[in-house]
C-alpha positions in Angstrom: 89.3 -46.1 -146.7 86.4 -44.2 -145.1 83.2 -45.6 -143.9 80.4 -43.5 -145.5 78.0 -42.6 -142.7 75.0 -44.0 -144.6 76.8 -47.3 -144.9 78.2 -47.6 -141.4 75.1 -46.6 -139.5 73.2 -49.8 -140.5 75.4 -52.4 -138.8 75.0 -50.7 -135.5 71.2 -50.9 -135.7 71.2 -54.5 -137.1 73.9 -56.3 -135.2 75.5 -55.9 -131.8 78.7 -54.4 -133.0 79.7 -51.6 -135.4 83.0 -50.9 -137.3 85.4 -48.6 -135.6 88.5 -48.8 -137.9 89.4 -51.6 -140.3 88.4 -55.0 -138.8 88.0 -53.7 -135.2 84.5 -53.6 -133.8 82.9 -52.1 -130.7 79.6 -52.9 -128.9 76.8 -50.8 -130.2 75.7 -48.3 -127.5 72.2 -48.3 -128.9 71.5 -52.0 -128.2 71.5 -53.3 -124.7 70.4 -56.8 -123.7 67.9 -56.6 -120.8 68.7 -58.3 -117.5 67.0 -61.5 -116.4 63.5 -61.3 -115.0 62.4 -62.2 -111.4 61.7 -65.8 -112.4 65.3 -66.3 -113.6 64.3 -66.4 -117.3 65.1 -63.7 -119.7 62.2 -61.5 -120.6 60.6 -61.9 -124.1 62.3 -58.7 -125.3 65.7 -60.2 -124.4 64.9 -63.5 -126.2 63.8 -61.5 -129.3 66.9 -59.4 -129.1 69.1 -62.5 -129.0 67.3 -64.0 -131.9 67.7 -60.8 -133.9 71.4 -60.7 -133.0 71.8 -64.3 -134.2 70.1 -63.4 -137.5 72.2 -60.3 -137.9 75.3 -62.3 -137.3 74.3 -64.8 -140.1 73.4 -62.0 -142.5 76.6 -60.0 -141.8 78.2 -58.7 -145.0 81.9 -59.5 -145.2 84.1 -58.7 -148.2 85.5 -62.2 -148.3 82.0 -63.7 -148.6 81.3 -62.0 -152.0 82.2 -64.3 -154.8 84.0 -63.1 -158.0 81.0 -64.3 -160.0 78.7 -62.0 -158.0 81.1 -59.1 -158.4 81.3 -59.6 -162.2 77.5 -59.9 -162.4 77.1 -56.7 -160.4 79.6 -54.8 -162.7 77.9 -56.0 -165.9 74.4 -55.2 -164.6 75.3 -51.8 -163.3 77.2 -51.0 -166.5 74.2 -51.9 -168.7 71.9 -49.9 -166.5 74.2 -46.8 -166.6 74.6 -47.0 -170.4 70.9 -47.4 -171.1 70.0 -44.7 -168.6 72.4 -42.2 -170.0 71.4 -42.9 -173.6 67.7 -42.9 -173.0 67.6 -39.7 -170.8 70.0 -37.8 -173.1 67.8 -38.8 -176.1 64.7 -37.5 -174.3 66.5 -34.2 -173.6 67.8 -33.9 -177.2 64.4 -34.6 -178.8 62.5 -32.2 -176.6 65.1 -29.4 -177.0 65.5 -29.8 -180.8 61.8 -30.3 -181.7 59.8 -27.1 -181.5 56.5 -28.9 -181.5 57.4 -30.5 -178.1 57.9 -27.3 -176.3 55.1 -27.5 -173.7 54.9 -27.5 -169.9 54.6 -31.3 -169.8 57.6 -31.7 -172.1 59.7 -29.4 -169.9 58.6 -31.5 -166.9 59.8 -34.6 -168.6 63.1 -33.0 -169.4 63.4 -32.2 -165.7 62.8 -35.8 -164.9 65.5 -36.9 -167.5 68.0 -34.4 -166.0 67.3 -35.7 -162.5 67.9 -39.3 -163.8 71.1 -38.3 -165.5 72.3 -36.8 -162.2 71.6 -40.0 -160.3 73.2 -42.1 -163.1 76.4 -40.0 -163.1 76.8 -39.0 -159.4 75.4 -41.9 -157.5 75.1 -45.2 -159.4 78.9 -45.7 -160.2 79.9 -45.0 -156.6 77.2 -47.4 -155.3 78.7 -50.1 -157.6 82.2 -49.5 -156.4 80.9 -49.6 -152.8 79.3 -53.0 -153.3 82.3 -54.4 -155.1 84.9 -53.2 -152.6 82.7 -53.6 -149.6 83.7 -50.2 -148.3 83.5 -46.5 -149.3 86.8 -45.5 -151.0 85.9 -42.0 -152.4 86.4 -39.9 -149.2 84.0 -38.1 -147.0 83.2 -35.2 -149.3 82.0 -37.5 -152.1 80.0 -39.5 -149.6 78.1 -36.4 -148.8 77.7 -35.3 -152.4 76.5 -38.7 -153.4 73.9 -38.8 -150.7 72.8 -35.2 -151.5 72.4 -36.1 -155.2 70.4 -39.2 -154.3 67.9 -37.3 -152.0 67.8 -34.3 -154.3 66.9 -36.4 -157.3 64.3 -38.3 -155.4 62.6 -35.1 -154.4 62.9 -33.5 -157.8 61.4 -36.6 -159.4 58.5 -36.7 -157.0 57.7 -33.0 -157.2 58.0 -33.1 -161.0 55.6 -36.0 -161.3 53.2 -34.1 -159.0 53.5 -31.0 -161.2 52.8 -33.2 -164.3 49.7 -34.6 -162.7 48.4 -31.2 -161.7 49.1 -29.8 -165.1 47.2 -32.7 -166.8 44.3 -32.3 -164.3 44.1 -28.5 -165.1 44.3 -29.2 -168.8 41.4 -31.8 -168.6 39.3 -29.5 -166.5 39.8 -26.5 -168.8 39.2 -28.4 -172.1 36.2 -30.4 -170.8 34.5 -27.1 -169.9 35.2 -25.7 -173.4 33.7 -28.8 -175.0 30.7 -28.9 -172.7 31.7 -32.3 -171.1 31.0 -32.8 -167.4 33.7 -34.5 -165.5 32.1 -34.4 -162.1 32.2 -37.5 -159.9 28.8 -38.6 -158.8 
């Protein structure tokens, strides 16, 4: 079992310890409790830190704390989402590719969004489900990096594609409003 870096960095920032191997923990070097002030009381930052530490301890995610019902619900919900996502996005790709009338810039942008969603559905969502159910990353370091890369890549592709669609529609409305003699200026 390997702790995926994106999963193991969070406990160090949230609690006072972070996993080293298995059940062992070590004090987080990033978090230091300030010393007592001149009046003998802890400064406000120390009190806030201790309150945060107490909250983090209560919110700690342990494998034993996850009930079988929650695991089953996660598996069912993720499975439904994966199936619907694959079906819907493949249907969009199929319709746009087979139908000659839909071959336009906007349609190709929508296919690009669908392919990006398919990538996330196949290369990220199942691994996230297994990570939640097992409470640890079991797919090795390489797949951890691939999964993270696909997640960020898909996010950027989706954002840039939506921006391109907006710009394309804006240009289209400007060009066609000029041809029809309609003024779209904001006053």
